KOLGU-4560 file (N, C-alpha, C; in nm, 3 decimals, padded with zeros to 5 digits):
<recs>
<n_xx: -00.974 n_yy: -09.086 n_zz: -01.198 ca_xx: -00.995 ca_yy: -09.224 ca_zz: -01.171 c_xx: -01.023 c_yy: -09.304 c_zz: -01.301 mol: A seq: 1 type: MET>
<n_xx: -01.105 n_yy: -09.247 n_zz: -01.385 ca_xx: -01.134 ca_yy: -09.319 ca_zz: -01.512 c_xx: -01.007 c_yy: -09.333 c_zz: -01.596 mol: A seq: 2 type: LEU>
<n_xx: -00.920 n_yy: -09.233 n_zz: -01.594 ca_xx: -00.795 ca_yy: -09.245 ca_zz: -01.669 c_xx: -00.710 c_yy: -09.354 c_zz: -01.615 mol: A seq: 3 type: GLU>
<n_xx: -00.707 n_yy: -09.369 n_zz: -01.483 ca_xx: -00.626 ca_yy: -09.474 ca_zz: -01.419 c_xx: -00.678 c_yy: -09.611 c_zz: -01.460 mol: A seq: 4 type: SER>
<n_xx: -00.809 n_yy: -09.628 n_zz: -01.456 ca_xx: -00.870 ca_yy: -09.759 ca_zz: -01.494 c_xx: -00.844 c_yy: -09.786 c_zz: -01.641 mol: A seq: 5 type: VAL>
<n_xx: -00.856 n_yy: -09.683 n_zz: -01.723 ca_xx: -00.830 ca_yy: -09.697 ca_zz: -01.868 c_xx: -00.686 c_yy: -09.741 c_zz: -01.893 mol: A seq: 6 type: LYS>
<n_xx: -00.591 n_yy: -09.678 n_zz: -01.823 ca_xx: -00.451 ca_yy: -09.718 ca_zz: -01.839 c_xx: -00.427 c_yy: -09.860 c_zz: -01.790 mol: A seq: 7 type: ARG>
<n_xx: -00.496 n_yy: -09.896 n_zz: -01.681 ca_xx: -00.480 ca_yy: -10.034 ca_zz: -01.629 c_xx: -00.532 c_yy: -10.136 c_zz: -01.733 mol: A seq: 8 type: ALA>
<n_xx: -00.639 n_yy: -10.105 n_zz: -01.798 ca_xx: -00.688 ca_yy: -10.191 ca_zz: -01.908 c_xx: -00.585 c_yy: -10.203 c_zz: -02.018 mol: A seq: 9 type: TYR>
<n_xx: -00.531 n_yy: -10.087 n_zz: -02.057 ca_xx: -00.435 ca_yy: -10.087 ca_zz: -02.169 c_xx: -00.308 c_yy: -10.162 c_zz: -02.136 mol: A seq: 10 type: GLU>
<n_xx: -00.272 n_yy: -10.168 n_zz: -02.007 ca_xx: -00.151 ca_yy: -10.239 ca_zz: -01.967 c_xx: -00.178 c_yy: -10.384 c_zz: -01.930 mol: A seq: 11 type: LYS>
<n_xx: -00.304 n_yy: -10.426 n_zz: -01.945 ca_xx: -00.340 ca_yy: -10.567 ca_zz: -01.922 c_xx: -00.351 c_yy: -10.601 c_zz: -01.776 mol: A seq: 12 type: GLY>
<n_xx: -00.383 n_yy: -10.505 n_zz: -01.690 ca_xx: -00.393 ca_yy: -10.533 ca_zz: -01.548 c_xx: -00.518 c_yy: -10.614 c_zz: -01.515 mol: A seq: 13 type: ALA>
<n_xx: -00.618 n_yy: -10.609 n_zz: -01.597 ca_xx: -00.740 ca_yy: -10.684 ca_zz: -01.571 c_xx: -00.740 c_yy: -10.809 c_zz: -01.659 mol: A seq: 14 type: PHE>
<n_xx: -00.776 n_yy: -10.921 n_zz: -01.594 ca_xx: -00.789 ca_yy: -11.046 ca_zz: -01.671 c_xx: -00.929 c_yy: -11.100 c_zz: -01.645 mol: A seq: 15 type: ASP>
<n_xx: -00.956 n_yy: -11.216 n_zz: -01.696 ca_xx: -01.089 ca_yy: -11.274 ca_zz: -01.682 c_xx: -01.102 c_yy: -11.364 c_zz: -01.559 mol: A seq: 16 type: GLU>
<n_xx: -00.995 n_yy: -11.378 n_zz: -01.480 ca_xx: -01.001 ca_yy: -11.468 ca_zz: -01.366 c_xx: -01.014 c_yy: -11.387 c_zz: -01.234 mol: A seq: 17 type: ASP>
<n_xx: -00.900 n_yy: -11.349 n_zz: -01.177 ca_xx: -00.903 ca_yy: -11.285 ca_zz: -01.048 c_xx: -00.921 c_yy: -11.134 c_zz: -01.054 mol: A seq: 18 type: GLU>
<n_xx: -00.853 n_yy: -11.069 n_zz: -01.143 ca_xx: -00.856 ca_yy: -10.921 ca_zz: -01.152 c_xx: -00.955 c_yy: -10.877 c_zz: -01.258 mol: A seq: 19 type: ASN>
<n_xx: -01.080 n_yy: -10.878 n_zz: -01.222 ca_xx: -01.181 ca_yy: -10.833 ca_zz: -01.313 c_xx: -01.228 c_yy: -10.694 c_zz: -01.279 mol: A seq: 20 type: GLN>
<n_xx: -01.252 n_yy: -10.613 n_zz: -01.378 ca_xx: -01.310 ca_yy: -10.481 ca_zz: -01.359 c_xx: -01.460 c_yy: -10.495 c_zz: -01.385 mol: A seq: 21 type: CYS>
<n_xx: -01.543 n_yy: -10.433 n_zz: -01.302 ca_xx: -01.689 ca_yy: -10.449 ca_zz: -01.320 c_xx: -01.741 c_yy: -10.381 c_zz: -01.448 mol: A seq: 22 type: PRO>
<n_xx: -01.660 n_yy: -10.298 n_zz: -01.509 ca_xx: -01.703 ca_yy: -10.229 ca_zz: -01.632 c_xx: -01.604 c_yy: -10.259 c_zz: -01.744 mol: A seq: 23 type: TYR>
<n_xx: -01.654 n_yy: -10.272 n_zz: -01.863 ca_xx: -01.565 ca_yy: -10.299 ca_zz: -01.976 c_xx: -01.495 c_yy: -10.170 c_zz: -02.023 mol: A seq: 24 type: ASP>
<n_xx: -01.395 n_yy: -10.186 n_zz: -02.102 ca_xx: -01.313 ca_yy: -10.073 ca_zz: -02.148 c_xx: -01.399 c_yy: -09.974 c_zz: -02.230 mol: A seq: 25 type: LEU>
<n_xx: -01.489 n_yy: -10.023 n_zz: -02.308 ca_xx: -01.573 ca_yy: -09.936 ca_zz: -02.392 c_xx: -01.657 c_yy: -09.840 c_zz: -02.302 mol: A seq: 26 type: LYS>
<n_xx: -01.710 n_yy: -09.894 n_zz: -02.192 ca_xx: -01.788 ca_yy: -09.808 ca_zz: -02.098 c_xx: -01.700 c_yy: -09.706 c_zz: -02.029 mol: A seq: 27 type: THR>
<n_xx: -01.581 n_yy: -09.752 n_zz: -01.988 ca_xx: -01.488 ca_yy: -09.657 ca_zz: -01.923 c_xx: -01.452 c_yy: -09.544 c_zz: -02.021 mol: A seq: 28 type: ILE>
<n_xx: -01.423 n_yy: -09.577 n_zz: -02.144 ca_xx: -01.383 ca_yy: -09.476 ca_zz: -02.244 c_xx: -01.501 c_yy: -09.382 c_zz: -02.273 mol: A seq: 29 type: GLU>
<n_xx: -01.622 n_yy: -09.433 n_zz: -02.274 ca_xx: -01.741 ca_yy: -09.351 ca_zz: -02.304 c_xx: -01.758 c_yy: -09.246 c_zz: -02.193 mol: A seq: 30 type: MET>
<n_xx: -01.752 n_yy: -09.288 n_zz: -02.069 ca_xx: -01.771 ca_yy: -09.192 ca_zz: -01.960 c_xx: -01.650 c_yy: -09.100 c_zz: -01.943 mol: A seq: 31 type: TYR>
<n_xx: -01.534 n_yy: -09.149 n_zz: -01.981 ca_xx: -01.415 ca_yy: -09.060 ca_zz: -01.982 c_xx: -01.434 c_yy: -08.951 c_zz: -02.085 mol: A seq: 32 type: HIS>
<n_xx: -01.489 n_yy: -08.986 n_zz: -02.200 ca_xx: -01.515 ca_yy: -08.887 ca_zz: -02.306 c_xx: -01.615 c_yy: -08.780 c_zz: -02.260 mol: A seq: 33 type: GLN>
<n_xx: -01.708 n_yy: -08.818 n_zz: -02.177 ca_xx: -01.809 ca_yy: -08.722 ca_zz: -02.126 c_xx: -01.750 c_yy: -08.634 c_zz: -02.015 mol: A seq: 34 type: ILE>
<n_xx: -01.677 n_yy: -08.696 n_zz: -01.923 ca_xx: -01.636 ca_yy: -08.624 ca_zz: -01.800 c_xx: -01.500 c_yy: -08.554 c_zz: -01.815 mol: A seq: 35 type: LEU>
<n_xx: -01.412 n_yy: -08.592 n_zz: -01.905 ca_xx: -01.281 ca_yy: -08.530 ca_zz: -01.918 c_xx: -01.292 c_yy: -08.380 c_zz: -01.949 mol: A seq: 36 type: ALA>
<n_xx: -01.378 n_yy: -08.337 n_zz: -02.045 ca_xx: -01.386 ca_yy: -08.194 ca_zz: -02.070 c_xx: -01.434 c_yy: -08.115 c_zz: -01.947 mol: A seq: 37 type: PRO>
<n_xx: -01.525 n_yy: -08.169 n_zz: -01.871 ca_xx: -01.569 ca_yy: -08.102 ca_zz: -01.749 c_xx: -01.455 c_yy: -08.093 c_zz: -01.647 mol: A seq: 38 type: ALA>
<n_xx: -01.375 n_yy: -08.194 n_zz: -01.638 ca_xx: -01.261 ca_yy: -08.193 ca_zz: -01.547 c_xx: -01.162 c_yy: -08.085 c_zz: -01.585 mol: A seq: 39 type: TYR>
<n_xx: -01.136 n_yy: -08.075 n_zz: -01.717 ca_xx: -01.041 ca_yy: -07.973 ca_zz: -01.765 c_xx: -01.093 c_yy: -07.830 c_zz: -01.739 mol: A seq: 40 type: ARG>
<n_xx: -01.222 n_yy: -07.810 n_zz: -01.760 ca_xx: -01.284 ca_yy: -07.681 ca_zz: -01.738 c_xx: -01.278 c_yy: -07.647 c_zz: -01.585 mol: A seq: 41 type: VAL>
<n_xx: -01.305 n_yy: -07.748 n_zz: -01.504 ca_xx: -01.301 ca_yy: -07.729 ca_zz: -01.361 c_xx: -01.160 c_yy: -07.689 c_zz: -01.313 mol: A seq: 42 type: SER>
<n_xx: -01.060 n_yy: -07.750 n_zz: -01.370 ca_xx: -00.922 ca_yy: -07.711 ca_zz: -01.339 c_xx: -00.895 c_yy: -07.565 c_zz: -01.377 mol: A seq: 43 type: LEU>
<n_xx: -00.948 n_yy: -07.523 n_zz: -01.492 ca_xx: -00.933 ca_yy: -07.386 ca_zz: -01.537 c_xx: -01.001 c_yy: -07.289 c_zz: -01.441 mol: A seq: 44 type: GLY>
<n_xx: -01.117 n_yy: -07.331 n_zz: -01.385 ca_xx: -01.191 ca_yy: -07.244 ca_zz: -01.293 c_xx: -01.114 c_yy: -07.227 c_zz: -01.161 mol: A seq: 45 type: PHE>
<n_xx: -01.030 n_yy: -07.322 n_zz: -01.128 ca_xx: -00.961 ca_yy: -07.317 ca_zz: -00.999 c_xx: -00.841 c_yy: -07.222 c_zz: -00.997 mol: A seq: 46 type: GLN>
<n_xx: -00.803 n_yy: -07.168 n_zz: -01.109 ca_xx: -00.696 ca_yy: -07.071 ca_zz: -01.111 c_xx: -00.735 c_yy: -06.950 c_zz: -01.030 mol: A seq: 47 type: LYS>
<n_xx: -00.641 n_yy: -06.885 n_zz: -00.967 ca_xx: -00.667 ca_yy: -06.764 ca_zz: -00.887 c_xx: -00.715 c_yy: -06.648 c_zz: -00.969 mol: A seq: 48 type: ASN>
<n_xx: -00.674 n_yy: -06.645 n_zz: -01.098 ca_xx: -00.700 ca_yy: -06.526 ca_zz: -01.178 c_xx: -00.815 c_yy: -06.546 c_zz: -01.280 mol: A seq: 49 type: SER>
<n_xx: -00.896 n_yy: -06.652 n_zz: -01.264 ca_xx: -01.005 ca_yy: -06.673 ca_zz: -01.358 c_xx: -01.112 c_yy: -06.566 c_zz: -01.343 mol: A seq: 50 type: THR>
<n_xx: -01.147 n_yy: -06.504 n_zz: -01.458 ca_xx: -01.251 ca_yy: -06.402 ca_zz: -01.454 c_xx: -01.378 c_yy: -06.453 c_zz: -01.523 mol: A seq: 51 type: SER>
<n_xx: -01.487 n_yy: -06.378 n_zz: -01.508 ca_xx: -01.612 ca_yy: -06.415 ca_zz: -01.573 c_xx: -01.596 c_yy: -06.415 c_zz: -01.725 mol: A seq: 52 type: ILE>
<n_xx: -01.502 n_yy: -06.333 n_zz: -01.776 ca_xx: -01.477 ca_yy: -06.330 ca_zz: -01.920 c_xx: -01.421 c_yy: -06.462 c_zz: -01.971 mol: A seq: 53 type: ALA>
<n_xx: -01.357 n_yy: -06.537 n_zz: -01.888 ca_xx: -01.307 ca_yy: -06.671 ca_zz: -01.926 c_xx: -01.410 c_yy: -06.777 c_zz: -01.896 mol: A seq: 54 type: GLU>
<n_xx: -01.484 n_yy: -06.759 n_zz: -01.788 ca_xx: -01.576 ca_yy: -06.859 ca_zz: -01.739 c_xx: -01.692 c_yy: -06.885 c_zz: -01.836 mol: A seq: 55 type: THR>
<n_xx: -01.759 n_yy: -06.782 n_zz: -01.882 ca_xx: -01.875 ca_yy: -06.801 ca_zz: -01.970 c_xx: -01.837 c_yy: -06.871 c_zz: -02.101 mol: A seq: 56 type: ILE>
<n_xx: -01.732 n_yy: -06.833 n_zz: -02.169 ca_xx: -01.699 ca_yy: -06.907 ca_zz: -02.292 c_xx: -01.669 c_yy: -07.054 c_zz: -02.262 mol: A seq: 57 type: PRO>
<n_xx: -01.602 n_yy: -07.085 n_zz: -02.151 ca_xx: -01.577 ca_yy: -07.224 ca_zz: -02.115 c_xx: -01.706 c_yy: -07.299 c_zz: -02.091 mol: A seq: 58 type: TYR>
<n_xx: -01.801 n_yy: -07.237 n_zz: -02.027 ca_xx: -01.932 ca_yy: -07.298 ca_zz: -02.003 c_xx: -02.001 c_yy: -07.326 c_zz: -02.133 mol: A seq: 59 type: VAL>
<n_xx: -02.001 n_yy: -07.232 n_zz: -02.224 ca_xx: -02.066 ca_yy: -07.247 ca_zz: -02.353 c_xx: -01.999 c_yy: -07.356 c_zz: -02.437 mol: A seq: 60 type: LEU>
<n_xx: -01.869 n_yy: -07.359 n_zz: -02.433 ca_xx: -01.793 ca_yy: -07.464 ca_zz: -02.507 c_xx: -01.824 c_yy: -07.602 c_zz: -02.452 mol: A seq: 61 type: ILE>
<n_xx: -01.829 n_yy: -07.611 n_zz: -02.320 ca_xx: -01.861 ca_yy: -07.739 ca_zz: -02.256 c_xx: -02.000 c_yy: -07.789 c_zz: -02.293 mol: A seq: 62 type: LEU>
<n_xx: -02.096 n_yy: -07.697 n_zz: -02.292 ca_xx: -02.230 ca_yy: -07.733 ca_zz: -02.332 c_xx: -02.235 c_yy: -07.783 c_zz: -02.476 mol: A seq: 63 type: ILE>
<n_xx: -02.166 n_yy: -07.714 n_zz: -02.565 ca_xx: -02.162 ca_yy: -07.756 ca_zz: -02.706 c_xx: -02.091 c_yy: -07.890 c_zz: -02.723 mol: A seq: 64 type: GLU>
<n_xx: -01.989 n_yy: -07.913 n_zz: -02.648 ca_xx: -01.915 ca_yy: -08.039 ca_zz: -02.652 c_xx: -02.009 c_yy: -08.154 c_zz: -02.615 mol: A seq: 65 type: LYS>
<n_xx: -02.084 n_yy: -08.137 n_zz: -02.503 ca_xx: -02.176 ca_yy: -08.242 ca_zz: -02.463 c_xx: -02.288 c_yy: -08.263 c_zz: -02.562 mol: A seq: 66 type: TRP>
<n_xx: -02.335 n_yy: -08.153 n_zz: -02.624 ca_xx: -02.444 ca_yy: -08.169 ca_zz: -02.723 c_xx: -02.395 c_yy: -08.240 c_zz: -02.848 mol: A seq: 67 type: LYS>
<n_xx: -02.267 n_yy: -08.229 n_zz: -02.880 ca_xx: -02.214 ca_yy: -08.289 ca_zz: -03.003 c_xx: -02.178 c_yy: -08.437 c_zz: -02.990 mol: A seq: 68 type: SER>
<n_xx: -02.174 n_yy: -08.489 n_zz: -02.869 ca_xx: -02.135 ca_yy: -08.626 ca_zz: -02.851 c_xx: -02.242 c_yy: -08.722 c_zz: -02.901 mol: A seq: 69 type: LEU>
<n_xx: -02.201 n_yy: -08.823 n_zz: -02.975 ca_xx: -02.293 ca_yy: -08.927 ca_zz: -03.024 c_xx: -02.275 c_yy: -09.046 c_zz: -02.934 mol: A seq: 70 type: VAL>
<n_xx: -02.375 n_yy: -09.073 n_zz: -02.850 ca_xx: -02.362 ca_yy: -09.176 ca_zz: -02.747 c_xx: -02.491 c_yy: -09.258 c_zz: -02.740 mol: A seq: 71 type: LEU>
<n_xx: -02.483 n_yy: -09.374 n_zz: -02.673 ca_xx: -02.606 ca_yy: -09.451 ca_zz: -02.646 c_xx: -02.699 c_yy: -09.374 c_zz: -02.552 mol: A seq: 72 type: PRO>
<n_xx: -02.819 n_yy: -09.427 n_zz: -02.530 ca_xx: -02.923 ca_yy: -09.355 ca_zz: -02.458 c_xx: -02.883 c_yy: -09.314 c_zz: -02.316 mol: A seq: 73 type: LEU>
<n_xx: -02.835 n_yy: -09.405 n_zz: -02.236 ca_xx: -02.804 ca_yy: -09.373 ca_zz: -02.093 c_xx: -02.695 c_yy: -09.263 c_zz: -02.082 mol: A seq: 74 type: GLU>
<n_xx: -02.583 n_yy: -09.278 n_zz: -02.152 ca_xx: -02.482 ca_yy: -09.168 ca_zz: -02.143 c_xx: -02.536 c_yy: -09.035 c_zz: -02.201 mol: A seq: 75 type: PRO>
<n_xx: -02.623 n_yy: -09.045 n_zz: -02.299 ca_xx: -02.686 ca_yy: -08.920 ca_zz: -02.354 c_xx: -02.772 c_yy: -08.852 c_zz: -02.246 mol: A seq: 76 type: THR>
<n_xx: -02.842 n_yy: -08.933 n_zz: -02.168 ca_xx: -02.919 ca_yy: -08.880 ca_zz: -02.055 c_xx: -02.828 c_yy: -08.807 c_zz: -01.954 mol: A seq: 77 type: LYS>
<n_xx: -02.713 n_yy: -08.867 n_zz: -01.931 ca_xx: -02.617 ca_yy: -08.800 ca_zz: -01.841 c_xx: -02.574 c_yy: -08.668 c_zz: -01.897 mol: A seq: 78 type: LEU>
<n_xx: -02.543 n_yy: -08.661 n_zz: -02.023 ca_xx: -02.502 ca_yy: -08.535 ca_zz: -02.090 c_xx: -02.611 c_yy: -08.430 c_zz: -02.077 mol: A seq: 79 type: CYS>
<n_xx: -02.735 n_yy: -08.474 n_zz: -02.100 ca_xx: -02.846 ca_yy: -08.380 ca_zz: -02.091 c_xx: -02.863 c_yy: -08.328 c_zz: -01.951 mol: A seq: 80 type: GLN>
<n_xx: -02.844 n_yy: -08.413 n_zz: -01.852 ca_xx: -02.853 ca_yy: -08.373 ca_zz: -01.712 c_xx: -02.739 c_yy: -08.277 c_zz: -01.676 mol: A seq: 81 type: LEU>
<n_xx: -02.619 n_yy: -08.306 n_zz: -01.724 ca_xx: -02.504 ca_yy: -08.218 ca_zz: -01.701 c_xx: -02.527 c_yy: -08.077 c_zz: -01.763 mol: A seq: 82 type: LEU>
<n_xx: -02.580 n_yy: -08.076 n_zz: -01.884 ca_xx: -02.612 ca_yy: -07.951 ca_zz: -01.953 c_xx: -02.714 c_yy: -07.872 c_zz: -01.870 mol: A seq: 83 type: ILE>
<n_xx: -02.820 n_yy: -07.941 n_zz: -01.831 ca_xx: -02.926 ca_yy: -07.877 ca_zz: -01.752 c_xx: -02.869 c_yy: -07.817 c_zz: -01.623 mol: A seq: 84 type: SER>
<n_xx: -02.788 n_yy: -07.894 n_zz: -01.552 ca_xx: -02.727 ca_yy: -07.845 ca_zz: -01.425 c_xx: -02.637 c_yy: -07.727 c_zz: -01.449 mol: A seq: 85 type: CYS>
<n_xx: -02.558 n_yy: -07.732 n_zz: -01.556 ca_xx: -02.467 ca_yy: -07.625 ca_zz: -01.585 c_xx: -02.543 c_yy: -07.496 c_zz: -01.622 mol: A seq: 86 type: LEU>
<n_xx: -02.648 n_yy: -07.512 n_zz: -01.705 ca_xx: -02.730 ca_yy: -07.396 ca_zz: -01.737 c_xx: -02.801 c_yy: -07.337 c_zz: -01.618 mol: A seq: 87 type: LYS>
<n_xx: -02.841 n_yy: -07.423 n_zz: -01.527 ca_xx: -02.903 ca_yy: -07.376 ca_zz: -01.403 c_xx: -02.805 c_yy: -07.301 c_zz: -01.315 mol: A seq: 88 type: SER>
<n_xx: -02.686 n_yy: -07.358 n_zz: -01.299 ca_xx: -02.583 ca_yy: -07.295 ca_zz: -01.216 c_xx: -02.543 c_yy: -07.158 c_zz: -01.269 mol: A seq: 89 type: LYS>
<n_xx: -02.531 n_yy: -07.144 n_zz: -01.401 ca_xx: -02.488 ca_yy: -07.021 ca_zz: -01.461 c_xx: -02.602 c_yy: -06.947 c_zz: -01.531 mol: A seq: 90 type: PHE>
<n_xx: -02.723 n_yy: -06.969 n_zz: -01.483 ca_xx: -02.842 ca_yy: -06.908 ca_zz: -01.546 c_xx: -02.827 c_yy: -06.756 c_zz: -01.554 mol: A seq: 91 type: HIS>
<n_xx: -02.793 n_yy: -06.693 n_zz: -01.443 ca_xx: -02.782 ca_yy: -06.548 ca_zz: -01.440 c_xx: -02.680 c_yy: -06.499 c_zz: -01.541 mol: A seq: 92 type: TYR>
<n_xx: -02.562 n_yy: -06.557 n_zz: -01.538 ca_xx: -02.453 ca_yy: -06.512 ca_zz: -01.627 c_xx: -02.486 c_yy: -06.539 c_zz: -01.774 mol: A seq: 93 type: GLU>
<n_xx: -02.551 n_yy: -06.650 n_zz: -01.804 ca_xx: -02.584 ca_yy: -06.682 ca_zz: -01.943 c_xx: -02.698 c_yy: -06.597 c_zz: -01.997 mol: A seq: 94 type: LEU>
<n_xx: -02.780 n_yy: -06.540 n_zz: -01.910 ca_xx: -02.898 ca_yy: -06.464 ca_zz: -01.953 c_xx: -02.889 c_yy: -06.316 c_zz: -01.921 mol: A seq: 95 type: ASN>
<n_xx: -02.786 n_yy: -06.273 n_zz: -01.854 ca_xx: -02.773 ca_yy: -06.133 ca_zz: -01.814 c_xx: -02.732 c_yy: -06.047 c_zz: -01.933 mol: A seq: 96 type: SER>
<n_xx: -02.795 n_yy: -05.932 n_zz: -01.954 ca_xx: -02.756 ca_yy: -05.841 ca_zz: -02.064 c_xx: -02.611 c_yy: -05.794 c_zz: -02.049 mol: A seq: 97 type: PRO>
<n_xx: -02.561 n_yy: -05.793 n_zz: -01.927 ca_xx: -02.424 ca_yy: -05.753 ca_zz: -01.905 c_xx: -02.324 c_yy: -05.846 c_zz: -01.971 mol: A seq: 98 type: THR>
<n_xx: -02.358 n_yy: -05.974 n_zz: -01.971 ca_xx: -02.266 ca_yy: -06.074 ca_zz: -02.025 c_xx: -02.301 c_yy: -06.116 c_zz: -02.167 mol: A seq: 99 type: TYR>
<n_xx: -02.405 n_yy: -06.061 n_zz: -02.228 ca_xx: -02.450 ca_yy: -06.106 ca_zz: -02.360 c_xx: -02.339 c_yy: -06.087 c_zz: -02.466 mol: A seq: 100 type: GLN>
<n_xx: -02.254 n_yy: -05.991 n_zz: -02.451 ca_xx: -02.147 ca_yy: -05.972 ca_zz: -02.552 c_xx: -02.060 c_yy: -06.096 c_zz: -02.559 mol: A seq: 101 type: VAL>
<n_xx: -02.050 n_yy: -06.171 n_zz: -02.453 ca_xx: -01.967 ca_yy: -06.292 ca_zz: -02.451 c_xx: -02.025 c_yy: -06.404 c_zz: -02.538 mol: A seq: 102 type: LEU>
<n_xx: -02.155 n_yy: -06.403 n_zz: -02.565 ca_xx: -02.219 ca_yy: -06.504 ca_zz: -02.645 c_xx: -02.179 c_yy: -06.496 c_zz: -02.793 mol: A seq: 103 type: ASN>
<n_xx: -02.114 n_yy: -06.389 n_zz: -02.830 ca_xx: -02.073 ca_yy: -06.375 ca_zz: -02.968 c_xx: -01.937 c_yy: -06.446 c_zz: -02.991 mol: A seq: 104 type: PHE>
<n_xx: -01.872 n_yy: -06.490 n_zz: -02.887 ca_xx: -01.741 ca_yy: -06.557 ca_zz: -02.899 c_xx: -01.758 c_yy: -06.696 c_zz: -02.957 mol: A seq: 105 type: CYS>
</recs>
């Protein structure tokens, strides 16, 4: 959805009279920057052949991506919340001795 709104902005679909978007392009781009990596990882998880050996590195990469973003306060809070939720969801896998070898990747 964010990509569609972004493209609409770029094509001049929004004007200052009748067709106004409630969010400016900068805000759309900022949240797209945060959510696009999660969307791509989610698509990767939906493959029939995805194994835990692929999942844990993707989770770690996603966490690092969100940590590295330089954003204003509110979007940074969203990133921190996303990181916390992801760590909670994959707590066992990220802390299990069985999967620790994956952390060296």
